[in-house]
C-alpha positions as CSV (number, residue, x, y, z in Angstrom):
1,X,0.2,-0.3,0.0
2,X,1.4,3.1,-0.8
3,X,1.3,6.5,1.5
4,X,-1.3,8.2,-0.6
5,X,-3.8,5.3,0.0
6,X,-2.8,4.9,3.7
7,X,-3.4,9.0,3.8
8,X,-6.7,8.3,2.2
9,X,-7.1,5.6,5.0
10,X,-6.5,7.7,7.9
11,X,-8.8,10.6,6.1
12,X,-11.7,8.4,6.5
13,X,-11.0,7.8,9.5
14,X,-9.9,11.0,10.8
15,X,-13.3,12.5,8.7
16,X,-15.5,10.3,10.9
17,X,-13.9,10.8,14.3
18,X,-14.6,14.6,13.4
19,X,-18.1,14.1,11.8
20,X,-19.5,15.7,15.4
21,X,-18.0,18.7,14.9
22,X,-19.9,20.4,12.4
23,X,-18.0,23.9,12.4
24,X,-15.3,21.7,10.7
25,X,-16.8,18.8,9.0
26,X,-19.8,18.5,6.9
27,X,-20.4,14.9,7.5
28,X,-22.1,12.7,5.0
29,X,-21.1,14.3,1.6
30,X,-18.4,12.6,-0.1
31,X,-17.7,12.4,-3.4
32,X,-16.0,9.8,-5.0
33,X,-12.4,10.2,-6.6
34,X,-13.5,8.1,-10.2
35,X,-9.3,8.5,-11.5
36,X,-8.4,7.0,-8.0
37,X,-6.8,3.4,-8.6
38,X,-9.2,2.1,-6.2
39,X,-12.1,4.3,-7.1
40,X,-12.7,4.8,-3.1
41,X,-14.1,8.0,-1.2
42,X,-12.1,11.1,-1.2
43,X,-13.2,14.2,1.0
44,X,-12.5,17.7,-0.2
45,X,-11.6,21.0,1.7
46,X,-14.5,23.5,0.7
47,X,-14.6,27.3,1.0
48,X,-18.5,28.3,1.0
49,X,-19.1,24.8,-1.0
50,X,-16.6,25.5,-3.3
51,X,-13.7,22.8,-3.5
52,X,-10.4,23.9,-2.9
53,X,-8.7,20.6,-2.8
54,X,-8.4,17.1,-1.8
55,X,-8.3,16.9,1.9
56,X,-5.0,15.6,3.1
57,X,-5.1,16.9,6.9
58,X,-5.9,19.1,9.7
59,X,-2.7,20.9,11.4
60,X,-3.0,22.9,14.9
61,X,-1.9,26.0,14.7
62,X,-0.2,26.9,18.1
63,X,0.3,30.5,17.3
64,X,-3.7,31.2,16.3
65,X,-5.0,28.2,18.3
66,X,-6.9,27.1,15.5
67,X,-6.9,24.1,13.3
68,X,-5.2,24.6,9.3
69,X,-6.5,22.5,6.7
70,X,-3.9,21.0,4.2
71,X,-5.7,20.2,0.6
72,X,-4.1,18.8,-2.3
73,X,-4.7,21.7,-5.2
74,X,-5.3,20.1,-8.6
75,X,-2.4,20.4,-9.9
76,X,-0.7,18.4,-6.9
77,X,0.6,21.7,-4.9
78,X,0.0,21.4,-1.0
79,X,-1.9,24.6,0.4
80,X,-2.8,25.0,4.3
81,X,-5.9,27.3,4.8
82,X,-7.1,28.8,8.2
83,X,-10.3,28.3,9.6
84,X,-10.8,31.9,8.7
85,X,-10.1,31.4,4.9
86,X,-6.9,33.0,4.7
87,X,-4.2,31.0,3.0
88,X,-1.2,30.5,5.7
89,X,1.9,32.8,5.6
90,X,5.2,32.8,5.6
91,X,8.2,35.3,5.8
92,X,10.3,35.9,2.9
93,X,14.2,36.4,3.4
94,X,16.2,38.4,1.1
95,X,20.5,38.0,0.9
96,X,20.2,41.7,-0.1
97,X,19.0,44.9,2.3
98,X,16.2,45.7,0.4
99,X,14.4,42.8,-0.5
100,X,15.5,42.1,-4.0
101,X,16.7,39.2,-5.7
102,X,16.1,35.8,-5.3
103,X,13.7,35.3,-1.8
104,X,13.7,32.3,0.3
105,X,11.2,30.7,3.1
106,X,13.1,29.5,6.1
107,X,10.4,26.9,6.8
108,X,7.3,25.8,4.7
109,X,5.2,22.3,4.9
110,X,6.9,20.9,1.8
111,X,8.1,21.5,-1.7
112,X,5.5,22.2,-3.8
113,X,3.8,24.6,-1.3
114,X,1.7,27.6,-2.0
115,X,2.0,30.3,0.7
116,X,1.0,33.8,1.2
117,X,2.9,36.9,1.9
118,X,1.1,40.6,2.2
119,X,-1.1,40.6,-0.5
120,X,0.7,38.0,-2.9
121,X,0.7,34.6,-3.2
122,X,4.0,32.3,-3.5
123,X,5.2,28.8,-4.0
124,X,8.3,26.7,-3.4
125,X,9.4,24.2,-6.6
126,X,8.9,20.7,-7.1
127,X,12.9,20.5,-6.7
128,X,13.9,23.3,-5.0
129,X,16.2,22.6,-2.1
130,X,17.1,23.7,0.6
131,X,20.3,26.5,0.6
132,X,22.4,26.6,3.9
133,X,25.2,29.4,4.0
134,X,23.2,32.4,3.1
135,X,23.3,35.8,4.8
136,X,19.9,36.9,4.9
137,X,20.0,40.8,5.0
138,X,16.2,41.8,5.1
139,X,12.7,40.0,5.0
140,X,9.3,40.3,3.6
141,X,7.1,41.1,6.6
142,X,4.0,38.2,6.3
143,X,1.1,40.5,6.9
144,X,2.0,43.6,5.1
145,X,4.4,42.9,2.4
146,X,6.9,45.3,3.6
147,X,10.4,45.0,3.8
148,X,12.6,45.0,7.2
149,X,15.8,44.1,8.2
150,X,16.4,40.5,9.1
151,X,18.7,37.9,9.4
152,X,19.4,34.0,9.0
153,X,21.3,31.8,6.8
154,X,19.4,28.6,5.3
155,X,16.2,29.0,3.1
156,X,14.2,27.2,0.5
157,X,14.3,29.4,-2.9
158,X,10.5,30.4,-4.0
159,X,8.7,32.1,-6.7
160,X,6.2,34.2,-7.5
161,X,2.6,32.6,-8.0
162,X,1.6,31.3,-11.2
163,X,-2.0,29.7,-10.5
164,X,-1.3,27.8,-14.0
165,X,1.1,25.7,-12.0
166,X,0.0,25.8,-8.8
167,X,-4.0,25.8,-9.0
168,X,-4.1,28.6,-6.6
169,X,-5.6,32.4,-7.6
170,X,-6.4,33.7,-4.5
171,X,-5.1,35.0,-1.3
172,X,-8.4,34.0,0.9
173,X,-11.1,31.9,0.8
174,X,-15.2,32.8,1.9
175,X,-15.7,31.0,4.9
176,X,-17.4,28.3,6.3
177,X,-14.1,25.9,5.1
178,X,-15.3,22.5,5.0
179,X,-14.6,19.2,4.9
180,X,-16.8,17.4,2.6
């Protein structure tokens, strides 16, 4: 059994376990994945009833004390959405003092992930590798996108979003965010 099939089993268990939590889960609505090798049931993360992507997991954010929904977009990118509909944010670091040149994220879910910085989306490519020995001088603030002084020495290169690549075209989605 491959990892994807294992995660679907865990998803079905997790989905069944959380059915009583009506603000997170909409139970009894399962979509059949016709393209799936097993023909099994797939759950989707939805924003106000519109599908965002295949449900992979819930991630508890200790800073905001809320759950984030992890979805796989139709192009295979990971997307983490907060309960209020915001795409998860991340600081982008630069080796220059003025936030120009190649940007790096110091942490991320994984390669092929989409995140928000200010009012823009960025992503890490499938083949992006962490780079050591950098000397960061500045970063783009997660909430404002403004340039501030900062430091660090390791990061994964980021690219400005291309919705044809990532399958994501907006920085926020209309709640309620549900799993169906």
